[in-house]
C-alpha positions, 0 to 999 in steps of 0.5 A: 256202138262198138267202134273199136271192134267195127275198126278192128273187123274192117282192118282184119277183112272179117265180116259179122258172119265170119266172126260168128263162125269164128267164135261158134255162134249163130250169125243172127246172134252176132248181128244182134250183139254187133247192133247192140240189141242183144248184150255183149257178154264177157264169154262173146268179148272173150271169145272175139277178142281171141279170134281177132288176136287183140286184148279184150279191153282193146277192142271194148274200151267203152264196155261195162261188164255184162255178168247175167247169161255168161 
């Protein structure tokens, strides 16, 4: 899940912990979202894309839009 995101994080040498700090969420929330046990909400996707300086559609091509709890 989120293969493109994981590849971009690896390319930019950004860990899940660092990404959580960059977008202002807890490390545990980021870990769960990256593993797919917590929904990757639109707000998360947008903040991650901004932090990694990539379009949302490039990082999350397979992700359908999640609208609950945004």
